[in-house]
Structure formats: C-alpha cells, structure tokens
TORVEX-198890 format. One line per 10 residues: number of its first residue (from 1); their letters; for each residue z, x, y of C-alpha. Coordinates in nm, 4 decimals. Example, Ala and Ser with C-alpha at 12.3 -4.5 7.8 and 13.67 -1.06 7.14 Angstrom:
1) as) 0.7800 1.2300 -0.4500 ~ 0.7140 1.3670 -0.1060
% end
This chain:
1) mprwnsfeaf) 1.8796 -2.1134 -3.4383 ~ 1.9002 -1.9637 -3.0884 ~ 2.1887 -2.0797 -2.8759 ~ 1.9680 -2.1324 -2.5688 ~ 1.6206 -2.2874 -2.5779 ~ 1.5537 -2.2065 -2.2112 ~ 1.6718 -1.9607 -1.9496 ~ 1.7885 -2.2540 -1.7365 ~ 2.0183 -2.3646 -2.0178 ~ 2.1694 -2.0170 -2.0302
11) lddakrasss) 2.2238 -2.0135 -1.6530 ~ 2.3954 -2.3512 -1.6656 ~ 2.6405 -2.2237 -1.9274 ~ 2.6973 -1.8951 -1.7443 ~ 2.7694 -2.0629 -1.4124 ~ 3.0248 -2.2891 -1.5794 ~ 3.2051 -1.9963 -1.7395 ~ 3.5727 -1.9761 -1.6480 ~ 3.5764 -1.6064 -1.5551 ~ 3.3619 -1.2990 -1.4990
21) garqtlvdel) 3.4583 -1.1734 -1.8419 ~ 3.3429 -1.4960 -2.0026 ~ 3.0093 -1.4743 -1.8164 ~ 2.9591 -1.1152 -1.9290 ~ 3.0247 -1.2229 -2.2870 ~ 2.7499 -1.4834 -2.2542 ~ 2.5161 -1.2197 -2.1077 ~ 2.5840 -0.9877 -2.4005 ~ 2.5171 -1.2713 -2.6436 ~ 2.1893 -1.3628 -2.4697
31) llerpewpwv) 2.0602 -1.0049 -2.4732 ~ 2.1531 -0.9672 -2.8390 ~ 1.9793 -1.2946 -2.9239 ~ 1.6723 -1.2136 -2.7134 ~ 1.6205 -0.8344 -2.7006 ~ 1.2651 -0.8460 -2.5603 ~ 1.1758 -0.9687 -2.2105 ~ 1.0309 -1.1197 -1.9965 ~ 1.0978 -1.4691 -2.1277 ~ 0.7751 -1.6685 -2.0863
41) egdtatfvfs) 0.8218 -2.0454 -2.0693 ~ 0.5071 -2.2416 -1.9845 ~ 0.3985 -2.1303 -1.6378 ~ 0.7067 -1.9206 -1.5588 ~ 0.8385 -1.5807 -1.6659 ~ 1.1970 -1.4582 -1.6328 ~ 1.2596 -1.0881 -1.5779 ~ 1.6039 -0.9366 -1.6273 ~ 1.7862 -0.6083 -1.5832 ~ 2.1279 -0.5100 -1.7152
51) slgaqrsval) 2.3005 -0.1742 -1.6898 ~ 2.6568 -0.0450 -1.6954 ~ 2.6057 0.1308 -1.3638 ~ 2.6774 -0.0528 -1.0396 ~ 2.3496 -0.1482 -0.8717 ~ 2.3163 -0.2410 -0.5070 ~ 1.9844 -0.4148 -0.5676 ~ 1.7191 -0.4747 -0.8323 ~ 1.3700 -0.6076 -0.7617 ~ 1.0543 -0.6974 -0.9497
61) nldtikadpp) 0.7679 -0.4795 -0.8231 ~ 0.4433 -0.6734 -0.8638 ~ 0.1184 -0.6055 -0.6774 ~ 0.0346 -0.9761 -0.6590 ~ 0.3344 -1.0340 -0.4308 ~ 0.1943 -1.0373 -0.0780 ~ 0.4719 -0.8508 0.0999 ~ 0.5668 -0.4968 0.1962 ~ 0.7178 -0.3823 -0.0292 ~ 0.5645 -0.6129 -0.2945
71) farmtnldgt) 0.9029 -0.7054 -0.4394 ~ 1.0757 -1.0182 -0.5638 ~ 1.4461 -0.9494 -0.5379 ~ 1.6561 -1.0215 -0.8431 ~ 1.9809 -1.2189 -0.8303 ~ 2.2987 -1.0740 -0.9732 ~ 2.4948 -1.3110 -1.1967 ~ 2.8367 -1.3029 -1.0328 ~ 3.0824 -1.0692 -1.1970 ~ 2.8343 -0.9289 -1.4529
81) tfwyvvrpfa) 2.5870 -0.6454 -1.4997 ~ 2.3044 -0.9001 -1.5271 ~ 2.0204 -0.9393 -1.2746 ~ 1.7353 -1.1900 -1.3009 ~ 1.4367 -1.3437 -1.1255 ~ 1.2123 -1.6333 -1.2303 ~ 0.8501 -1.6395 -1.1090 ~ 0.5543 -1.8763 -1.1623 ~ 0.2273 -1.7431 -1.3052 ~ -0.1110 -1.8692 -1.4189
91) pddlldylla) -0.1255 -1.9280 -1.7954 ~ -0.3778 -1.6444 -1.8487 ~ -0.2148 -1.3839 -1.6232 ~ -0.1968 -1.0274 -1.7527 ~ -0.0217 -0.8115 -1.4949 ~ 0.1440 -0.4726 -1.4741 ~ 0.4828 -0.4429 -1.3071 ~ 0.7828 -0.2169 -1.2540 ~ 1.1491 -0.2683 -1.1734 ~ 1.2833 -0.1192 -0.8508
101) vddpltplan) 1.6495 -0.0264 -0.8910 ~ 1.8502 0.0589 -0.5775 ~ 1.5262 0.0938 -0.3845 ~ 1.5791 0.1097 -0.0054 ~ 1.3638 -0.2073 0.0200 ~ 1.1990 -0.0770 0.3382 ~ 0.8243 -0.1219 0.4030 ~ 0.6020 0.1158 0.2097 ~ 0.3789 0.1485 0.5155 ~ 0.6593 0.3442 0.6861
111) epdivsrvqn) 0.7626 0.5495 0.3832 ~ 0.7377 0.9282 0.4514 ~ 0.7757 1.0283 0.0835 ~ 0.6367 0.7562 -0.1434 ~ 0.6198 0.9885 -0.4468 ~ 0.9938 1.0618 -0.4428 ~ 1.0752 0.6979 -0.3831 ~ 0.8748 0.5886 -0.6857 ~ 1.0226 0.8624 -0.9046 ~ 1.3790 0.7860 -0.8001
121) hwrpdprnpl) 1.3789 0.4066 -0.8005 ~ 1.0822 0.2508 -0.9833 ~ 1.0815 0.2317 -1.3612 ~ 0.9209 0.0375 -1.6464 ~ 1.1144 -0.2569 -1.7864 ~ 1.3398 -0.1144 -2.0617 ~ 1.3434 -0.4536 -2.2383 ~ 0.9658 -0.4957 -2.2542 ~ 0.7851 -0.3023 -2.5308 ~ 0.4406 -0.3939 -2.3913
131) rmqtaqqtvs) 0.3371 -0.1013 -2.1719 ~ 0.0470 0.1070 -2.0514 ~ 0.0964 0.4797 -2.0132 ~ -0.1127 0.7049 -1.7899 ~ -0.0782 1.0671 -1.6870 ~ 0.0776 0.9554 -1.3608 ~ 0.2986 0.6619 -1.4569 ~ 0.4042 0.4185 -1.7268 ~ 0.3977 0.0498 -1.6343 ~ 0.5235 -0.2609 -1.8100
141) vlrmedarpf) 0.2849 -0.5461 -1.8860 ~ 0.3449 -0.9189 -1.8443 ~ 0.1272 -1.1199 -2.0811 ~ 0.1341 -1.4952 -2.0307 ~ 0.0656 -1.7240 -2.3264 ~ -0.3106 -1.7704 -2.2669 ~ -0.3836 -1.4154 -2.1474 ~ -0.6276 -1.1839 -2.3163 ~ -0.4829 -0.9843 -2.6066 ~ -0.3371 -0.6511 -2.5057
151) pdwsalravs) -0.2684 -0.4564 -2.8261 ~ -0.2240 -0.0861 -2.8717 ~ -0.5711 -0.0395 -3.0173 ~ -0.4840 0.3088 -3.1423 ~ -0.2204 0.1608 -3.3747 ~ -0.4623 -0.0541 -3.5788 ~ -0.4199 0.0948 -3.9249 ~ -0.6880 -0.0961 -4.1180 ~ -0.9720 0.0128 -3.8876 ~ -1.1916 0.3105 -3.9735
161) rgtvyehdfd) -1.1952 0.5658 -3.6952 ~ -1.4812 0.7426 -3.5302 ~ -1.4550 1.0954 -3.3946 ~ -1.4166 1.2195 -3.0372 ~ -1.5626 1.5619 -2.9543 ~ -1.4757 1.7483 -2.6347 ~ -1.7331 1.9519 -2.4405 ~ -1.7111 2.1592 -2.1233 ~ -1.9363 2.0166 -1.8563 ~ -2.0740 2.1751 -1.5389
171) stqlgfkgrk) -2.3014 1.9985 -1.2911 ~ -2.5544 2.1801 -1.0754 ~ -2.6477 1.8509 -0.9100 ~ -2.2908 1.7766 -0.8004 ~ -2.1727 2.1347 -0.7672 ~ -1.8715 2.1410 -0.9986 ~ -1.7652 2.3396 -1.3030 ~ -1.5046 2.3002 -1.5713 ~ -1.4856 1.9264 -1.6201 ~ -1.4788 1.7648 -1.9634
181) lwvytppgye) -1.7267 1.5450 -2.1450 ~ -1.5857 1.3497 -2.4381 ~ -1.8335 1.2119 -2.6918 ~ -1.7342 0.9413 -2.9372 ~ -1.9321 0.8995 -3.2576 ~ -1.8725 0.5818 -3.4606 ~ -1.7391 0.5659 -3.8173 ~ -2.0048 0.6763 -4.0665 ~ -2.2050 0.8709 -3.8073 ~ -2.1920 1.2086 -3.9861
191) nsgilyplli) -2.3612 1.0929 -4.3057 ~ -2.5880 0.8167 -4.1772 ~ -2.8874 1.0184 -4.0573 ~ -2.9850 0.7375 -3.8160 ~ -3.0250 0.7241 -3.4380 ~ -2.7585 0.5485 -3.2310 ~ -2.7549 0.3724 -2.8940 ~ -2.5759 0.5637 -2.6190 ~ -2.3348 0.4442 -2.3511 ~ -2.2513 0.6833 -2.0651
201) vqdgqwavgp) -1.9191 0.5995 -1.8979 ~ -1.7678 0.7281 -1.5745 ~ -1.3997 0.8323 -1.5367 ~ -1.3949 0.9711 -1.8881 ~ -1.0287 1.0730 -1.8697 ~ -0.9370 0.7045 -1.8302 ~ -1.1855 0.5865 -2.0916 ~ -1.0628 0.8253 -2.3615 ~ -0.7006 0.7843 -2.2476 ~ -0.5312 0.4647 -2.1252
211) lqmqyianal) -0.8400 0.2436 -2.1616 ~ -0.8556 0.3333 -2.5339 ~ -1.2335 0.2917 -2.5397 ~ -1.2862 0.4808 -2.8652 ~ -1.0239 0.2696 -3.0475 ~ -1.1635 -0.0558 -2.9092 ~ -1.5097 0.0511 -3.0278 ~ -1.3709 0.1208 -3.3757 ~ -1.2324 -0.2330 -3.4050 ~ -1.5394 -0.4042 -3.2604
221) ikykrmqpvv) -1.7691 -0.2134 -3.4948 ~ -1.5561 -0.2940 -3.7995 ~ -1.5746 -0.6672 -3.7301 ~ -1.9430 -0.6492 -3.6270 ~ -1.8752 -0.7601 -3.2714 ~ -2.0483 -0.4437 -3.1508 ~ -2.3191 -0.2293 -3.3040 ~ -2.2303 0.1367 -3.3752 ~ -2.2762 0.3292 -3.0517 ~ -2.2268 0.6860 -2.9314
231) iamvqsgtqp) -2.0187 0.6887 -2.6116 ~ -2.0267 0.9793 -2.3629 ~ -1.7251 0.9754 -2.1317 ~ -1.7619 1.2000 -1.8273 ~ -1.4492 1.3296 -1.6538 ~ -1.4269 1.2564 -1.2823 ~ -1.2662 1.4622 -1.0088 ~ -1.0041 1.3756 -0.7499 ~ -1.0091 1.0425 -0.5714 ~ -1.1994 1.1837 -0.2700
241) erireyisnd) -1.4476 1.3407 -0.5143 ~ -1.4878 1.0085 -0.6972 ~ -1.5729 0.8331 -0.3707 ~ -1.8173 1.1038 -0.2656 ~ -1.9878 1.1379 -0.6033 ~ -1.9904 0.7752 -0.7218 ~ -2.0977 0.5663 -0.4224 ~ -2.4767 0.5511 -0.3722 ~ -2.5205 0.9159 -0.4583 ~ -2.8639 1.0078 -0.5934
251) khylstltev) -2.7272 1.3449 -0.7047 ~ -2.4857 1.1652 -0.9356 ~ -2.7700 0.9573 -1.0739 ~ -2.9728 1.2753 -1.1299 ~ -2.6742 1.4417 -1.2959 ~ -2.6496 1.1480 -1.5371 ~ -3.0244 1.1523 -1.6052 ~ -3.0953 1.5270 -1.6160 ~ -2.7617 1.6832 -1.7183 ~ -2.5410 1.4418 -1.9142
261) lplvqttyri) -2.8200 1.2655 -2.1031 ~ -3.0013 1.5834 -2.2220 ~ -2.6717 1.7452 -2.3268 ~ -2.5833 1.4471 -2.5442 ~ -2.9381 1.3983 -2.6773 ~ -2.9663 1.7588 -2.7935 ~ -2.6297 1.7510 -2.9736 ~ -2.6168 1.4001 -3.1162 ~ -2.8629 1.1573 -3.2770 ~ -2.9504 0.9202 -2.9941
271) dsntlgvggv) -3.1884 0.6248 -2.9814 ~ -3.3477 0.6796 -2.6405 ~ -3.4693 0.3192 -2.6349 ~ -3.1146 0.1833 -2.6065 ~ -2.9189 0.3579 -2.3319 ~ -2.6447 0.2120 -2.1166 ~ -2.4185 0.3088 -1.8269 ~ -2.0816 0.1681 -1.7316 ~ -1.7634 0.2170 -1.5377 ~ -1.4624 0.0665 -1.3687
281) avgavaaaha) -1.3945 0.0382 -0.9930 ~ -1.6155 0.2873 -0.8025 ~ -1.7260 0.4208 -1.1409 ~ -1.8925 0.0823 -1.1887 ~ -2.0716 0.1371 -0.8582 ~ -2.2093 0.4679 -0.9857 ~ -2.3257 0.2934 -1.3038 ~ -2.4915 0.0166 -1.1024 ~ -2.6693 0.2727 -0.8847 ~ -2.8119 0.4500 -1.1893
291) alrnpavfsr) -2.9199 0.1240 -1.3541 ~ -3.0858 -0.0023 -1.0375 ~ -3.2633 0.3286 -0.9864 ~ -3.3938 0.3330 -1.3432 ~ -3.3519 0.0067 -1.5381 ~ -3.6315 0.1099 -1.7752 ~ -3.4103 0.3935 -1.9022 ~ -3.0649 0.2368 -1.8602 ~ -3.1133 -0.1013 -2.0215 ~ -2.7400 -0.1833 -2.0532
301) limispplgk) -2.4969 -0.2039 -1.7614 ~ -2.1187 -0.2569 -1.7598 ~ -1.9516 -0.3203 -1.4231 ~ -1.5751 -0.3789 -1.4349 ~ -1.4279 -0.4587 -1.0921 ~ -1.6764 -0.2787 -0.8676 ~ -1.5785 -0.2866 -0.4968 ~ -1.8856 -0.4335 -0.3286 ~ -1.7426 -0.5599 -0.0016 ~ -1.5145 -0.4927 0.2912
311) gasedklrey) -1.3216 -0.1665 0.3082 ~ -1.3905 0.2040 0.2657 ~ -1.7640 0.2878 0.2491 ~ -1.8490 -0.0808 0.2944 ~ -2.1775 -0.0006 0.4682 ~ -2.3070 0.1430 0.1393 ~ -2.1234 -0.0938 -0.0942 ~ -2.2517 -0.4081 0.0759 ~ -2.6064 -0.3002 -0.0109 ~ -2.5594 -0.3596 -0.3835
321) vprfeaaell) -2.5745 -0.7387 -0.3940 ~ -2.9055 -0.7412 -0.1982 ~ -3.0318 -0.4547 -0.4170 ~ -2.9739 -0.6611 -0.7319 ~ -3.1408 -0.9628 -0.5704 ~ -3.4481 -0.7616 -0.4672 ~ -3.4816 -0.5649 -0.7911 ~ -3.8141 -0.6215 -0.9672 ~ -3.6610 -0.5142 -1.2979 ~ -3.3018 -0.5321 -1.4181
331) pkrifqsvgr) -3.1246 -0.3903 -1.7240 ~ -3.1742 -0.6097 -2.0300 ~ -2.8014 -0.6789 -2.0642 ~ -2.5432 -0.6816 -1.7833 ~ -2.1686 -0.7375 -1.8008 ~ -1.9638 -0.7954 -1.4849 ~ -1.5954 -0.8745 -1.4347 ~ -1.3457 -0.9101 -1.1526 ~ -0.9703 -0.9573 -1.1323 ~ -0.8376 -1.2839 -0.9913
341) yeakarflrp) -0.5797 -1.0981 -0.7815 ~ -0.8092 -0.8313 -0.6428 ~ -0.8739 -0.8244 -0.2675 ~ -1.0950 -1.1188 -0.1749 ~ -1.3213 -0.9501 0.0788 ~ -1.3647 -0.6272 -0.1184 ~ -1.3884 -0.7609 -0.4736 ~ -1.3817 -1.1374 -0.5284 ~ -1.6316 -1.2672 -0.2740 ~ -1.9026 -1.0072 -0.3415
351) adslrdileh) -1.8449 -1.0526 -0.7167 ~ -1.9125 -1.4250 -0.6789 ~ -2.2232 -1.3537 -0.4714 ~ -2.3588 -1.1163 -0.7326 ~ -2.2791 -1.3643 -1.0094 ~ -2.4764 -1.6365 -0.8285 ~ -2.7783 -1.4055 -0.8193 ~ -2.7639 -1.2714 -1.1737 ~ -2.6958 -1.6082 -1.3356 ~ -3.0344 -1.7248 -1.2088
361) rsdtayqfqe) -3.2313 -1.4191 -1.3198 ~ -3.4354 -1.4808 -1.6338 ~ -3.5019 -1.1117 -1.7018 ~ -3.1475 -1.0155 -1.8032 ~ -2.8819 -1.1390 -2.0449 ~ -2.5811 -1.1678 -1.8144 ~ -2.2102 -1.2240 -1.8740 ~ -1.9395 -1.2708 -1.6089 ~ -1.5646 -1.2781 -1.6654 ~ -1.2744 -1.3374 -1.4283
371) vgsghglvgf) -0.9589 -1.1672 -1.5512 ~ -0.6067 -1.2851 -1.4658 ~ -0.5186 -0.9389 -1.3331 ~ -0.5265 -0.7241 -1.0243 ~ -0.7161 -0.4024 -0.9623 ~ -0.5766 -0.1704 -1.2268 ~ -0.6135 -0.0201 -1.5700 ~ -0.4304 -0.3060 -1.7438 ~ -0.6914 -0.5572 -1.6347 ~ -0.9744 -0.3132 -1.7004
381) rsvlpealaw) -0.8615 -0.2495 -2.0587 ~ -0.8089 -0.6175 -2.1311 ~ -1.1733 -0.7058 -2.0606 ~ -1.3287 -0.3922 -2.2075 ~ -1.3772 -0.5407 -2.5589 ~ -1.5860 -0.8234 -2.4122 ~ -1.7859 -0.5767 -2.2034 ~ -1.8716 -0.3523 -2.4984 ~ -1.9537 -0.6461 -2.7266 ~ -2.1859 -0.7934 -2.4649
391) afpgeawr) -2.3694 -0.4716 -2.3809 ~ -2.4237 -0.3756 -2.7444 ~ -2.3867 -0.6967 -2.9469 ~ -2.3089 -0.6714 -3.3136 ~ -2.5832 -0.9092 -3.4191 ~ -2.8377 -0.6392 -3.3320 ~ -2.6899 -0.4337 -3.6153 ~ -2.6611 -0.7010 -3.8835
% end
C-alpha cells in the first residue's frame, strides 16, 4: 500500500517534518514509491523536479499558459532538493511540456538567442517516460485520464508491419531537387496482386517520423479499422518554403497531380478510383486546395489543424471556408480536427465555421474532432488514427 494517496497528503506530512533532513527523507521515500510523474488526480496534475545540484529556479514550460515566458514557476520544498507545481487541466487534455531549470525567466519576445536558451535551460521531464522525439527536440507529454491514447505505435509487437520505401523526388513545378518521397505499402502488399487506395500526405518527414503514420496504419489495418492503403509521404522544405508552396499554390497542386501521383502509380499498384490527400497545419491547407481543385480525383481529404483565419497569409487562408461552402462537389469523405488550445482567431473560429458548413452538406461523409491539445505534433499524432480510419474505413475492406 502506498504511504500517500494524494500529493496534498504528502505535502502535509512534509511541512510538519521536524527538520530539513526529515523532509528530504520523505521526498526520497515519495520518489521511490512513485517513480513516474506527473501525478494525475482528477482534474489536476502535479509536476516535480529533484536534483542534487542547487537550482535557483525551476518552471513548468507549457504553451497553454498565457504568459511570456509561458511558465508556471515551481515551489521549492524548504530545505530539500524537491520542486513542485500543481495545475488544473481538462480531463481529456493531452499536452506537451518541458521543464525550465535556472532559466532567466525573462520574456521570450526580448530574447536575442532563443536557441541557446532552450538548449541550456529547457529539458524533458526526467521522471516522465511518455515523450515525443523529433529531429529538433524531445518533449514530455501530459496525458490526463480521459485523453486520447498516446502509445509508441512502433513498439506494438503483435502487429504485422508494412514496408516503407524511400525515393528521391524532384519537382519541376515547384523548382526543387533532392527531396525524399517515402511510400508505405501495407502488410501483405507484395503477394496480393490487388490494387490499393492511395493517400498522399504533406510534410512526409513528420509523417514517417514523429507522427508514426506507417505504424498507426499497421495497427488500424490489423484490427480492420482501416482498409489497406498505400501512403505516399512527400518531404517538405524549410518553413518559408512550406508557406510558399502549401498555401493556395496551384503549382503545388499540379506537382501532386502530375508528378507525385504518376511516380507512385507507375511503381506501385494503385486503385485510381480511391485517392486521398491529407496534411497537418499548412500541409492541411495544401491538401484542401488540391481536393477543392479536383474532388473527382481526390475523393478523401484529411485536414488536421489547418490555419484558416487571422495571421500570416490570412488573405488567402480566409478564402477556404467560403470555397468549401461554394463548392459544387466535395470529396466523398472529409476528416477535420482542431486543438482546443490553438489560437482562436487563426484556428478555432474558422474551424467551427467550416464545421457548420460541412455538417450540413449531404454530398460528403464528414467527421470533426476537437482535440485537448495545442498546435503541435503531439496533438496531431493523437488524432491521426481517427483521421485515417475515417478517410479509409475498414468496413470497405471487409
């Protein structure tokens, strides 16, 4: 039986301790009894940090905190190495966070060298095994009790695996050379001899990497939540290149239609009657543009957190909701999601407007999900299984 059934009970005992040494002994006992954190209790989560070094400050770095920097400062338990903070959350929150140790705590808006500051002071929670790793940074993940599952899909041992092939990809339409195109084929593809639906996804380096799209597809196919599908994941460029190529760019649409699609069709067995496009963030905007330009070809559309409102390039982005409303034909199946903690004017409000339109269209099967996350890869990955299962439902394969 654990000695403490709540963090408050531990604090009460620690504050009554007769000396600093006695408090530190209680801290050591707590961390031995409960090695993994944060401690989720109902609608609160307790984050802790403990190190032998002397810290001037420790803070929880969470994007949903509306401050600059977005920190909740931790409290040091007097006379110990133990720091803590207790925060309220929604029961389905799934959020990434970091710990800021000895950070200067000055506004990020005035920071001349944000890269060095992050490298020197921000770190994942060493007591939380739930993480997401990207090429740029590893973040810890808070999962409240009712949040979407967030497993390491690549670690599922009892799931048959498809194969990912890597191709070099040049685009005459967009004027680049040397990017990668990853193509996933589902389990059993090699010996089946049949044609498969195709999904073309933007930001392929995220899809094949931290979003774990190929591993999610493996699991969904095994349990017949999703029909077997070939997935083409197209590498994107730098952030300025993503903005330029993805937002209302007919050349990107033509690259998808006349360069990516023929390359995949000539190499793999593709059912040209069932093609889809998808993406996250501005990649979802590029997918929407292609589907609106040619819904007869791209009959499946996945939009995860597209920015359709106020902010950079808003003059073009604000056109999408009216474009969906005015469209004579829509893709047969559309999935859309948004994060509860994304910016209201750029994400939430236009997402609600688009939902109101698509829910009343009789010519598309439409699904909308609000995720208890912000604008980031953690939230994107958490909703991806629902997106894939909706766009290519398993019952079509049974």
